[in-house]
N, C-alpha and C positions, 0 to 999 in steps of 0.2 A: 503493502499499501503506501508505502513514505519515497518507494522511487516513482508509482507512478504524478506524487504530489509534489515533486522534483522535477521532471515533466512538464504538467504543466503552470508549476510556477515559469519557471522559465522558456513557457512561451507566452505567458501570461503579459511580457513588453514591450512596447510599439523598437525597441532601441533593439532586446534581444531577436523582435519579426526585423530589420531590417540585416540585421547581419548575415543570420542568417542564410538571408535572403538574398545578400552579396556571393557567400561563402556558394551558393550554387552552385554556380561562375567557376566552380574553383578552390585551389587552396592562396592563400593570399596572407600576409602578415600584415606581423600588428601595426606597422604603420601604415599598409595600405588602407587599415582598419579605419584606424584613425582622422586619415585622412576623405576616405570617403561619409564617415560620421559628421566631419566636423566636431567634434569632440575632441577631449584632452585625455593623453593617455593612459592617466586615473583606472581613469573612467569606464572609454573600451572596456578597457580589462578586466573591472570589476564583471560586467558584460559576456563578454570572456566565460572568465570559473564557473558565472552560472547556467552554461547554456554547454559547460564543460563536464562540470559535476552531474546533473541530469544525465553526462552522456548522448551529448547530440551535437556534441561536435567531437574530435585531437586534433592534441596539439604535434608539428614537428620540432626541434629542436637544427634550426643552424647554424654551429656558431653559437655568436650571441641573439641571434635571430626565431622569432618563436610565429611558425610560422601556420592557419587554420586549418581544416578544409571539416566538413558533413564527417562525422564516422556515422558510417551504411553497417554499417558489423552485425547492429540486432534490427532482423525482420521489422519490427513491430513501431520502431523506432522511425528508421529507417517509410515503413508508409506512413507514418502519421506526419513527418518533414516534409515529405512530401503531400500528400494533402495541403497539410497546409499552407509552402507556399505560392499552390496552382491556385491560391486565394486570394491574396494575396498581388492586386494588381503591381503593375510597372510604374504603373503612372503616381503610386502611392513612394519607388521607391529612383524616380527618373534621377532627381536631384545628385540621390547618394550614387546612381553611377557614372553618373555626370563629374562630378568631382573624381570620381575612380579611375575612370577610364583616364584624366586629364594627370593623375597624377603617378596612371605607370607609365603618360609616354613621356612626361617630364625626369620619368626616374632613368626611362633609357639613353633622354640623351643625353641626362648629366655623370650615368652609367659612362658613355662615352666622349663625353667629352670630357674626362679621366681617364680612357684608357682609347688614346687617337685612332687606334690603326684595327681596331677591334671587326671581327668580319660577322654577318649577320647569323652565321652559323651559332656566337656565343653569342648572340638576345639571350638568348633562354636563361645562361649562368647568371648574364647578367641580373635577370627580372627577380635570381632569388635572393638574391645581392640584396639586402632589408637598401633601398634608399638609394640605389645604385654606391651601396661605402663597400 
């Protein structure tokens, strides 16, 4: 019963639903989420920890950066998340997605300036480095 309560509490907050909607498109670093939501990092980290405690997302550490993605290992949670996400209209997160797209674009540009001779095949590696650092 406690697990279900944690899941539904995690899903009862607009910010956490916005985070899930962002993660629907794939793994993101915490700095990507901060930029997309236009919030301070401690607040975003709090919401990420609630989602993680509920088992809805998972994290992966790469150096000092933490990347988050939807945890699809539990079938019930996976279907619940899919059901919730399909009911959130794209318009509700349009501004978040626009900020994310702009941030990711600038991240690649900053990375290219830091390493001028980077080839296109290395851009995926740069994307996984938080903020292009």
